[in-house]
N, C-alpha and C positions, 0 to 999 in steps of 0.2 A: 365116428367115435360116440355119438349120442345114443347108440344102441348098446354101448358097453356099460359096465357097472363098477361101482366102488367095491373094494378099495383099490387105490392106485399105489404104486411103489412108494411115492411120496404123497402124503395125504395130510389132512387135518381134521379135527373133530367138528368144528362148525362155527363157534361164536367168535366174534372179533370185537376189538375195542370200539366203543361208540365214538364217532367224531364229535368234536365240540359243537358243531352246528346242530347235531341231533340232540345232544344233551340239553342245549339251550332251548330248542323247540319243545322238548318234552316238559321242561320246567315251565315254559310259557303256557303250555296247554294245561298243566295242572294248576297253574295260577289263574286260569281263565282268560289269558291274554290272546290266545289264538284258538281257532275251532279245530275239531277233530279232522275236518277236511284239509285244513292248512297243515296240520301235523302230518297227515298221511302223505301229502305231496313232498314234504321234506324227507320223510322216510323213504319214499320212492327214489328220490334223487340220491340219497346217501347209499342206498342199495345198488343203484346203477353205478355209482362211483366205486363201490367196493368190488363189484363183479369185474369191472375193468382192471382193478389192481390185482385181483386173483388171477385173471387171465395173463396179465403182463408179467406176473411172477412165474408163469409157466406151469401153473397147476391145471389139472384136467377135471377137477370138481369145483363147482361153484355153490355157494350158500348165500343166504341173505344176512349172514352174520348174527342172526337172531335180533336184528335191529328193531323189530316191531314189538318186542316184549321187554318187560322189566326183569323177569326171572326166567331161567331156562326151563323151569318145570311148571310153576304155578299157573302162569298165564294160559298154558294149554289146558289145564284142569278146569279153568273157568269156562271153557267152551262146551261143557257138558251140562245137561239138566241135572239138578240136584246138588249143585255145588255153589257155595257162597264164599265171599272173601271180604276182608276189610283191613285197611292199614291201621295198625295200633301202635307201631313203634317197637313191637316185640320181634322175636325171631328165634334163631337156632344158634347156640353157642359153638363157635368154631375155635380153633387154636388161637388164643389171645385176642379174639374179636367176636362180637355178636354180629351174625349175619342177619341184617334187618329184612324180614320177609313179611308179606301180607299173611295174616291169619286166613287159612283156607280150610273149610269144613263142609260137612254134608247137611243139607236141609231137606233132602228127599232122596228117592231112589236114583241111582246113576243110570242115565240113559243118553244115547247119542242123539245129536241133532246136526244140522248143517254146521260144520266146524269152521270158524273164521280162518284158521291156519291153512285150510285148503285153498282159500282165495289168495293168501299170502304166497303159497307155493306157485299158483298160476302166474303170478307176477314174475317170480324168479325164473320159471321155466322158459319164458320167452327169450331168455338170454343164452340158452343152450346153443351150441354150434357144433361143427364137425370135430372140434377138439375138446369139448367140455360137456359134462352132464351135471344136472342139478341134483343136489342131495338136500333132503329136508330132515331136520332134527326135532324129535319130540321126546318127552319123558317116557320111560318104559311103563307098561301096565303095573309092574311091581312097585314102581315109584309112586304111582297114584294110590295104590293099595296102602303102601307104607304111610303116606300122608294122612290117610283117614284112620289109621290105627295107632298113630303116635299117642303118647300118654295124654297130651292136652286135648286130643280129639276123640279118644276111645269111648268115653261115656256118651258123648253126643252121637257117635256112629252107632252104638249099640241100641239107641232109641229107634233108629231107622232100620238097622239090620241086627236082629237078635242073633241070627246065624251069620258069622263072619264069612263063612264059605259062600253064602249067597252074595255078599258084597264082592268077593273075588270074581265070581262068575259074572255078575252084572258089569263089572269093569272090563273084563275080558271080552264080553259080547259087544260092549260099546266100542271097544277098540277095533274089533272086527269090522264094525260098520265104518269107522273113521278111516281105517286102512283102505277099505274099498273106495271111500270118497277120494282119498289121495290117488289111488290107482286110476280111477275114472278121470281124474284131472291130469293124468299123464305122468304121475310120479312113479319112477322105477327104482329109486334109491332112497330108502327111508332108514333113519337111524334112531334107535331107541336108547336114550341116555338113562343110565341106571346106576344110582349111587347105593342101592340097597345091598348089593353084594359087597361093595367097598365098606359099607358100614357094619355089616354083620361079621366081618372078620376082625373088627376092632375089639379091644380088651373090654370095653364097657357094654358091648352088645348083649351078652348073656344076661347081665344084671338088668338091662332095660326090658328085655323080653320076659325075664322071670318075674319082674314087677307086675306084668300083665297076666301072669300065670301061664305063659307059653314056653314050650320046649324049643330050644334053638334049632334042633334038627327038623322039627315040624315046621318051623318058620321057613327054613331053606326049601323044603318040599313045596310049601305054599307059594313062595316066590317063583320057583321054577314052573309050577303048574299054571299060575296065572299068566305068565309070559307065554308059555307054549299054547295055552288055550286061545289067547288073543291072536296067535299066528296061524291057527287052524284055518285051512281054506284059502290061504294067501295065494295069489297067482304065481305060477312058476317063473314068470319073467320079471318078477319084482324082487329085488335084493333088499333084504332087511338085515341090518347089522345092529350091534349093540356096543355102546361105550360104557366102560366101567371105571369109576374113579372113587376117591375117598373124600370128595368135597373140594370145591375150588371157589373161594369167595375172597376177593380183594387180596389175592396172593396168600391166603391162609388155607388150612385144611380142616376137615372134620374128624377123620379117623386115620388109623394106621393098622397094618397087619397084612401078612402074606396071603396069597390066594389058596394056599394048601387046603384050608378047611371048606372051601366052596367049589374046588375044582371038579369034584365028582358030580356036582350039580350043573353049574353054568358052563364049564368048559366041556364037559362030556355030553350033556343032555339038552341044553337049551337049543331050540331049533332056529337059530339065526345063521346067516351065511358067513358073518365075520364078527370078530371081537376087537374093538379098539381098547387096548389095555394100558392103564396107568403104570408106568415103570420108570419114573424119572428120579426116584431116590430110594433110600433104604426102607421107607414106609411100605413099599410094595413087596418086599421080600425078594426071593430068588426066582429063577426061571424054571425050576424043577416041576412046578405044577403044569407047565405047558405040555408035559408028556401025557396029560389026561385029555387034551383037546381032541375032539372027534375028528375023523379024517375028512369030513366034509366042510370044515371051517377054515377060514383064513384068519391070521392073527396080525393085527397092526400094533407094533411095539411103540408105545408112547414114551420114548426115551429122552425127548427134548422138553424141558420144563417151560410152561407159560407163566410161572409164578415169579420169575426173576429175569432181569435183562441180560445177565451174564451169559455169554455164549459157551456152550459145551465144547470140550476138546473132541475134534472130529475123530481122531484115532481111537479114543476111548469108547466113543459111541459105536464105531465100526467093530471094535472088539466085543462089545456087549451084544451086538446083533449076532455075531458068530457064536457067542456063548449060548444065546437062545436057540440057535440052529442045532445045538446038540440034542434038543428035545423035540423039535418040530422042524421039518425040512425048510431050508432057506427059501425055496420057491413058493412056500406058503406064508412067508413073512413079509411084512410091509413096515413102513416107518411113518411116524407122525409125532406131533407134540402130545403130551400126556393128557391134555384137556383143552378146552377152548380158552381164548384169551379174555373172555368176559362172560362167564356163566351167568352173571347178573349184570344189570346196567352199570354198576359201579366199576366193574372191570378190574383187571389185575394191575400191579404196580410196575408198569413199563410203558414206554411211549409207542405210538403207532409205528414209528421208524424202527424201533427195537423189535416190535412184533414181526415186521416184514423181514428183518435180518434173521430172526429165528427160522422163519419159513424158508429163506434162502439156504440156510444151513441144512435143513431137512432134505431139501431137493439135492443139494450137492452130495450129501452122504449117500442118499439112495442111488443116485446116478453112478457113484463109484462102486457101491456094494453089488448092485445088480447089473452093472455094465450097461446102463441105459444110454444109447447114443442119440 
């Protein structure tokens, strides 16, 4: 089994609720009560425990739950040359809540170096067996690019990159290097988490980009180009998928809007092997854009929400899968939650037990729909 690849008929995005022991350890570390080595040992044990639970739940993919990072995206960016960060108490306004995030900006040209996440992956990989494969999640190149051109960073970025196209190229080339690092470490399943497409479909996106003097269609082309350039030269036996959502912080969301306006780009032309798509409520629109998905892609329907503990109605989810199958064959469809359970350390508003109950439901539905024995 460890020579096979994601997605599986029942799958998940990657992040899990942090156990209380890990939360306490990180608080102690930040307060100077324990060393980084002591924190690392606790992280190791929590990941070992998580992998056991993933296997016991009957899943064929294992992740480290993103237990070694505070934020699903920013921590990865800090592993490149030219990037600085600082906790200021600021962040990004989500629906009814401020997502408190470290300010992260450029202080020099973006260049790859030995990335710490590769070492994190090596620790996870040792737990692969004949029934499971390790998947690692990192933010997409477009997400990195987006971080450096958002309004609060744009003027700083322009001091380093007068030509924004040069920034896009440097990020993509740096990703090529890091993807090779993952491959050399034995990674064959890499996932690019990408909120840029989920944000650009939102009602406010055009105004945000117009304030920077950018045309929205040009932005879409730029996002597609940077992601595809980063994937140039990837090994044939390495599966790279992408997860798209509209924000997931403490059970809140950032944006809303159907995939129709970006389907001709990411669905049709992004050179990934699979797309994990948020589809848990009306914010995602209908399944019609799936007709634009290129024939070489698999689609993982994120129909089960991680934002609330209430269980979905099994028959309604099955009906939605068959509705999606009107636009893309059932044998190219898979099932997962719409996002991770803890995109940031704070996690969503449900318990660990409720988290595993959600995943049990995903598995039960997939086994019924695809007649998995």
